[in-house]
N, C-alpha and C positions, 0 to 999 in steps of 0.2 A: 695359525700363525702366530705371529708376536706382533700384537697389534694392541691399540687402545682399547681398555672396556670402559663402558659407562657409570656413569655414576650411580651409586646404590639410591633407589626412590623409594624406600620401603613408607607407605601411608601410616601414620601411627599417629593414634590420640592418646597421649600420654601428658599420663600429667607433668675623673679627675683631669686635667691637663696639663702639659709644660712639655718642656724639653727633655729629652730623655738624656737620661748621663751614665756612663758606664761605670758598672757595680762591681767593688772586690770579687762580693760574692754573688754568682751569678745563680744559685738553688735556693738560697733561703730569705723566706719574707713571711713575717709573722702577721703583717695587720692586711684582711682581707678585702677592705675598702680601699688601700692607696690606689690612685690612679694607674690606668693601663699603661700609660708613658714610664712607669716604674720599674714594669719587668718587659723592655724591650726587643723581646727575642725574635722580634719579626722584622726586625731593623731598626736603625736609628731614626729619630723625626728628621725633617726638614725643613725649616721654617722661611726657607727663602721659595717656598713654593706655595701659592697662594690656592683656595680652593678648597669645600667643604670637607666634612671632615667626615667617615664614613661609619653607617651606625649600625650595629650588631642586630639582629632580632629579637623579638620580645618571647618567643615561645621555643628554647633550646631543649633540644628531645637526645635522649640515650637508649640505644639498644644493643643488639636484637634482644626483643620482636618490635621495638618500639608501641609498648601499649604500657599505659599508666594503671596502678591502684592505689586509691587514696593520694591520687597528686604525685606519687613516686615513680620513675620509668621502672618498670623491672628488664632488668639485662638476665639474660640465659650463659654468657660466660663472660671470662675475667680480660679479653682483648674489647670490652666496649669500645661502642663506637659513639662516639659524640656528634651532635649535627647543631649546627643554626643556621640561620638567612642570615645575608647582608648587606645593604645596600650604599650606594653612595650617589649623593644627588648629583654629584657632576660626569657620573655615569661609567666612573672610573672601575677597574676591576677591582677588586680587594681580597684579601684573607683573616682569618678569625685565629687568634692566640685564646687557646681552652685551657685552664686554671681549675683545679681538681682539686676537692678539701674535703677531710672525713667531717664526719658530723658530728654535734652535740645532742643529747636526747631529744630537744625540742628542735633537731631537721637545723638549726643555723651552725655556720664553718667554725670547723674546732682547730685543723691543722692540714697545712697544705701539704697536698701528693706530690713528693719531686721526683718527676718521671725521669728514670735512669738515662746517663746520659745525653740530658738535652739542655739547654742553655735555659738556666730563670728553673729549670724543671718544670716546663709547660710543652705543651705540643701545638703546633702553628699548622694551618691548613695550605693547601694548594691557593695560588690566587682563582678568584672565581668571579661571573660576571655579575654585576651589581643587580641584584633583589634574587639571586641564586642562592641554593645550599651548600652551605661548606662542611667539611665533616674530618673529623681524623679518629684513626684508631690505638687505642691505649694499645704500648706493645705488652706481651706476655710478663707474669713477672711485677708489677704496677701494682695490681689490685688485686682484691682477698675475697672467696666466698664469704657469703654471708655478712657484707658491712654493706650500711650506707653512706651514700657521697653523696657531694653536691659538686655543681661545674659552673662556673660562666665565662663569658665568652667579651673579648675586645677585637675591634676591626682596626686593621690596616691597609690603606690604601698605596702605601710605598713610598709615601712621605708623612703624612700624618693619621696618629690615634685617635679613636674616638676621646672623649671624656671621662667618659661612664662607663663601667662594665654592665653586661646585660642583666637580667632578671636570673638569681641563682635558679638549677632547676636539679634535683632531686633524683637518683640512683640508686636500687641495690642490686649487685651481684648475687643470683641466686646461689643458694649454699651448695657442697658437693652431694648432701646428701639429697639420692633420687629413691621415690617413693613408686616404682611402676609395679602397678597389678595386672597378670595376662593371665588370659584364659588358658585352659588345659590344651596340649594342641590336638590337633583335631587329625590323624594319621590318614582320616579317608578325604582328606582334603583335595580338590584335582591338582596336579601339575598344573603351573604357571607354564603358559605360553609365553614368552619372553617377546617374541615377534609382535604380538598384541601390543605391546606396551615400546614400539618405536614410531618415533613420529619422524617425519620428514624433516630436515633441516635446511634452510635457506641458506645459499653458497652466491659469491659473486660470480656476475653475468661472465661469458666469454669474453677475452681478448679478440680480436682481432688482428691479423696480420697481413700486410699488402704484400700480393706475389704477382714475380716475374714474368715477364716483362710488362713495369709499370709507364705510364704518360703522365705529364701535367695535367688535370683535369679541367676544361675548357665551361664557365659556366657552374662548376662546384668544385668543394672545398675538399681536400685531401682530410683537412682538420674534422669534416663533419665524417669520416670513416671511407669515402668514396677511395676506391681502385679502379685506375680507368685502362684502358687500354689503348691502342690505336685506331689514329682515325682510318673510317673508309673513304678511302679517295673519287671513289665512283656515286657513293651516296651520301657524304656531306655530314656523317654521323658519328661521333666517339660515341664508344661504350662504355658505362660505368658501372660497378656494382658494391653492393656493402649489404651488411647485416645490421638489421636495428631492432634491438629488443622493444617487445610489443604487447602488453599485457593486456589490452582492450578484451572487452567480451567478444567484440568480434573476431578476433584473430583465434583466441581460445575454443569460440564457437566450431571455426574453420577447420581447427584440428581436431576436433572431438565429431564433428558429425561430416567433417569431409564437402564434397561439391558435388554440380550435378542437380538433376529432377530427382533422383532417391534420396541423395543424400544419405545413403545408410552409414552406421554408426565404424568408425575406422578400427582397426586392432591395435592392439599397444602391447606393448613386449613388458609394460612396469604396468600394473592395474593404477594405480593409484595418479599415474600421470594427468588424467582428461581433467580439463577445467582447473589446474592447477598454475599459478601465476610463476612467472621468473623462474630461477632456477635452484634445484632441491635435491639433494642426494639421502640415502639409507645407507645401511651399512652394504647391502651388494645392490644397490639401485640406484639409479641415476633417472632425473629428467632434466634436461638443460633445455630451457626458454620460456616463456615464446619469444617468437622471431618476426621478421620480414625478410626476406630474401630479397633484395631488389637490383633490377638490372634496366637501365636506362639508356635511352637513346639522344643525344646531345647533338642537334643539329647546329652546325658550323656551316656559316659561308665566309669565304676571302679571308679565313682564320680569326672569324670572330662568331662565335654564339648567335643564333637568330631570338635567342630566347623561346623557339618551339623544341619541346621534351618529349619524350617516346616513354611511356611508365611499363613498368609491368614489374608486377612484385608475388610472391607465396608466403603465405603462413608455412611458418618451420618449426617440426619439434623434434628433438633430438632424446631417444633413448637408452639408457646401459642396463645391463643386466650382468653380472658375476655371479662365479661360484665358489662357495667356500673349498670347494672339497676337489675341484678340478682345475688346470691351467688354463679352460678357454670361456670364454666368455662373448656376449652376443651385442650388438648394438642396433637401433633400427630409427630412420629417419622419415617422417612425414612431412609432403609437398603438397600444399592445397592453395590451388592458384587464385588468386586477390583482382587480379587484373594484366590483360596484357594487350597492348597497342596493335588495332588491325595495322598500323602501318609498320610494324613488325614482320608482318607476313607470317610468323612464327618464331618460338624462341624455343633451344634446344637446350636442357641442364647436362652438365654433366659432372657428376658426384663421386669425388676419391674421400675412402677413408683409410685413416693412416695411423700408425703408431709415430709418435713423433721421434723416437729409439728403435729404429727397427731391427739394432742386433739384439733387441731385447723380446720382440714381440713380433708376430708375422700376422699376416693379414687374410683372410680366406675371398672366395669371390662373394660380390654383390649378388643381390637376388631383388629384383623388383617388378610388385605390383603396380601395374599404369606405367604407361610408355613418359619418356623425361621429355616427350615435345608436345607444345602448346600449341594451338593455332589462334593466330589476333583474330581469325573468324567467327569462332565460336571456343573460347579460353576456357567454358568451364565445364567441359566434359569429363573432365575423370581427376581425382586428384593421384598421386603416387607413393607409394610406401616399400623403401627399400630396407634391406638388412644386410648384415654383413657380422663375420664371427674373427675373432681375434684368438692366438694362442701365445702363451708367457712362454720363452724360449730360454729362460734363466733356469740354473742348477740351486741358487741359495732363495735370495732375495735382491729386488729389484722394484725400482718405485717406475711406475709409465704412465705417460700423458697418451691420451687419443686426439689426433685432430683432423678437422674435416674439409674439405675445400670444394666448393664448389665453381664451375666454368660455367657463364653464360654465352649464349651467342645465336644469330638469327641471319637472315639471308643477305638481309641488309646494312647487318652490322657486326664487326670482329667481335671476338673474346673480350673478357671482363672476368675476373677471378677474386675470389675473397676467400681465405681461410680462416678459421676460428679453431681455440681448445679453450677448453674448463679448467684452469687451475685448480679450482678448489676440488676439483671433481679427479683430481691424482689417484691412482690406483696402486695398491700394493701389493704386491707378487709374492709368497715365500712358500718354503716346506721345510720351516726352523722347528716349530713344534709338533708337527708330523712327516710322517714320512709322504703323506697327500702332499700335493701345490692346491693351492687354493689364493683368492684374491679377493680383496676388499677396500672400498673406498675408505682410506685410513686416515681419513678428516673427518668423519662422522666420528659424535662420540654417544655410543650407545647408552641405553639404560636399563641398569638393572635393578628388574622389580624383585624382593626377596616375597616369600609366602608365611606372612602372619599364621593364619588359620595352620597351616600345619606343623611350623616350627617357632611360636611366638616370641619364645627365651630368646633364641640367635636373631631375631631382627632386633629384639629391643636389646641385645648385648651388643649388634652392631650401630645401632641409633646411638650409642651412649660413647661406641668411639668415636663415631662421625661429629658426636657434638661438644665430648669434650679436649678430646687432643688439638692440640696445637694446628696440626696439618691438615685435621677434620678428611681424612681419607674417606673418598668417595661420594663427597657431599656436592649434592646438585646447588645444595644455597649457598655454597663456598665456592665451585665452581674448580671443585678438587676431584677430576677424574682418577681413578686408579688404572693400571696398569697390568695385561697379562702377563703374566713367566711361562718362559716353555717349561720342558721336565730338566729337572737341577742337570743334566749333561749337557744342556744345549744353552743355559745362560752365564752367561759371566759370573753371578757369585757363588755359583752351585746350590741355588736355595733350592730347595724343594718345594713347588708351588701348592701343592696339596695337604702341607703340613697344617698351614693357618686353615685351610678349609676343615680338615679333622677338627684340630683344637677347637674352630667356632660351632663346630655341628656338635660336638661332644658336651657343651654347654646345654645343650637341650635335651640332650638325652636322658 
């Protein structure tokens, strides 16, 4: 499938004050002690505004990796990141101007580094809240490897500059020469199981949608997620339902152990779902939950709520399991009763598993272990576990969204329904890279771990590419994931995806 591959995660141990005035020359300044207002890159001072001047922090830092040796920050790339805190006694947001200089042998400022294409040759951070850290990244091409620099900062709150610069902070850009010692390749080292290195990725909780026909809530608010049905004129009860995220231990335990006297462990389609809070995805698996599905009966008399409410709720967890080499996949829903008011007599749930785009996906029949009816007299007799299958029916590539609806009703209250779907659990199915179809949660970013024991030179080479190239391909630290390419005949540029692999592996030969 054409889909995003995760980041390489090779784990290696390798070695003054005053009003600003316009300047004819916005870049040249030879006096490192000139007041900040002489370099008003952040904007002009506004003397009409009263208030305190902002202040830079006393401990500016440079990185990565933000570590010091003999008082000098050690920076491992030429796109250095500079940081300092900034505070304002009035509580205003403020930014920092960062000025970089080369150094003399004694570490004192020598010559100002003119940052290309920036007013006054300096960098200005975004505004941050008082007390927070502001930072800038020096663009590629402005600093040289093996050189020691120093920098200082001045604060600006949109009207006033501070009257002095922060203390100087020295930093050195690591030289391009890299001395890496690697062991002999161990050709007998076991093959890495990439699945062992994939961790669940947290996603946003599902969004809820109203289900027609809806009625205005009586004694409840639609803003709180309640979707209400028609009033039962005979009983004077209006039904309302909603789905509420609930990551309490009580709910998670219910979804793991079920209910009833035996409390036998419930079956799970995805083995890492039990006791997991919130919603998560992996490459081919999803755990959506945990939730409470609530169905209430609002007692109404003479058109007004009396304050009496019949309550029922179920702990709910949803699991989805895809296949990398087939177009069919499965989902499971667990329902564990938490409360069913005896005045309901009983509550019946109707569950519908759907694809939002029916022309791209078909839904098979449901199967339930446990009846979807709970008696108010004894609601904790059983849990219910439902399963359903789906099949992608497209021909090349499609994205799919699964949607679930629960409708609840009782002998004394009309139906009320709630529908939801998890946008971040969107599924991509295709057969671009191979003739066999397959599906994946395409928003998941997997991690590719290289085998250092078997191919240490190749891993070291990949690490150098990640660290030294401005694009940092496949670097988890820089959040730069790579992408799969299908075979040359099926990708737009006609690139051979195996060529780079062959070249990389030949280095370790």
